[in-house]
C-alpha positions in Angstrom: -6.6 -13.9 -4.2 -8.1 -10.5 -3.5 -5.9 -8.3 -1.3 -7.9 -6.8 1.6 -8.3 -3.0 1.3 -6.9 -2.5 4.9 -3.7 -4.4 3.8 -3.4 -2.1 0.8 -3.7 0.9 3.1 -0.9 -0.7 5.3 1.4 -1.0 2.3 1.1 2.8 1.7 2.8 3.3 5.0 6.4 2.3 5.6 7.0 -0.8 7.9 8.9 -3.9 8.1 7.9 -7.1 6.3 9.1 -10.4 7.7 9.4 -13.4 5.4 9.6 -16.8 7.0 10.8 -20.0 5.2 11.5 -23.4 6.6 15.2 -24.3 6.9 16.7 -27.7 7.4 16.9 -27.3 11.2 14.7 -24.3 12.0 12.7 -21.5 10.4 14.6 -18.7 8.7 13.5 -15.1 8.7 14.5 -12.2 6.4 13.1 -8.7 6.3 12.2 -6.2 3.6 10.1 -3.0 3.5 6.4 -2.4 2.8 7.3 0.2 0.1 9.2 -2.5 -1.9 6.1 -4.6 -2.4 4.2 -4.4 -5.7 0.9 -6.2 -6.1 0.0 -7.7 -9.5 -3.5 -7.7 -11.0 -3.6 -11.4 -10.0 -3.1 -10.5 -6.3 0.5 -11.8 -6.1 3.1 -9.8 -4.2 6.4 -9.0 -6.0 9.4 -8.3 -3.8 12.8 -7.3 -5.1 15.7 -9.5 -4.0 19.2 -8.3 -3.3 20.5 -11.1 -1.0 18.0 -13.7 0.4 20.2 -16.6 -0.6 19.2 -18.8 2.3 15.5 -17.9 1.6 16.0 -19.0 -2.0 17.6 -22.3 -1.0 14.7 -23.0 1.4 12.0 -22.1 -1.2 13.7 -24.5 -3.7 13.0 -27.3 -1.2 9.7 -26.0 0.2 7.6 -23.3 -1.5 5.5 -22.6 1.6 6.2 -19.2 3.2 4.6 -17.0 5.8 4.9 -13.2 5.9 3.9 -10.6 8.4 3.6 -6.9 7.7 2.0 -3.9 9.4 1.9 -0.2 10.2 1.2 1.8 13.3 -0.3 4.5 10.9 -3.4 2.4 10.0 -6.4 1.9 12.3 -6.6 -1.7 13.5 -9.3 -3.6 15.4 -9.1 -1.6 18.6 -6.7 1.3 18.0 -4.1 2.7 15.7 -1.8 0.0 14.3 -2.6 -3.1 12.4 -0.9 -6.1 10.9 -1.4 -9.1 8.6 -0.3 -12.7 8.4 0.0 -14.0 4.9 0.4 -17.8 4.3 1.5 -18.3 0.7 3.7 -20.2 -1.8 6.7 -18.5 -3.3 9.2 -18.7 -6.1 12.2 -16.7 -7.4 12.1 -15.1 -10.9 15.4 -14.2 -12.7 13.9 -13.1 -16.0 10.7 -12.0 -17.7 8.4 -8.9 -17.6 7.9 -8.9 -13.8 11.7 -9.2 -13.3 12.4 -6.4 -15.8 9.8 -4.0 -14.3 11.1 -4.6 -10.8 14.7 -4.2 -11.9 13.8 -0.8 -13.3 12.7 0.4 -9.9 15.4 -1.3 -7.9 18.7 -1.4 -9.8 20.2 -3.7 -7.1 17.6 -6.4 -7.7 19.1 -9.8 -8.7 15.8 -11.6 -8.6 12.1 -11.1 -7.8 10.4 -13.1 -5.0 6.8 -13.8 -6.1 4.4 -14.4 -3.2 1.2 -16.2 -4.1 -1.2 -15.7 -1.1 -3.2 -18.7 0.1 -4.7 -16.8 3.1 -4.5 -13.3 4.4 -5.5 -12.7 8.1 -5.6 -9.3 9.9 -3.9 -9.9 13.2 -4.2 -6.5 15.0 
């Protein structure tokens, strides 16, 4: 999937990324930073994982995830500030080229969360 140029602009600004998975009883949310995300040539998002153990367990049962991200420093629909909702599938990688390149940037990384967008919607 092609990443919208406005979202690429958002990722150049620091902000919080929320990752939502479905737990047994209720949704589970973890956070990371815009600056941690690397976009592959295929349009997947690679996110270094330090903890996220509940997230990993949830994804093992249900690969569907949702993410939100944004920045007040990027013009939105009506004023400064914009955000995105990403609906995707996800998996954890523990080895391979994408893991190795992420581990070089983030020495604390124990895995890589690979987000494969199904839809990307600008929300602000």
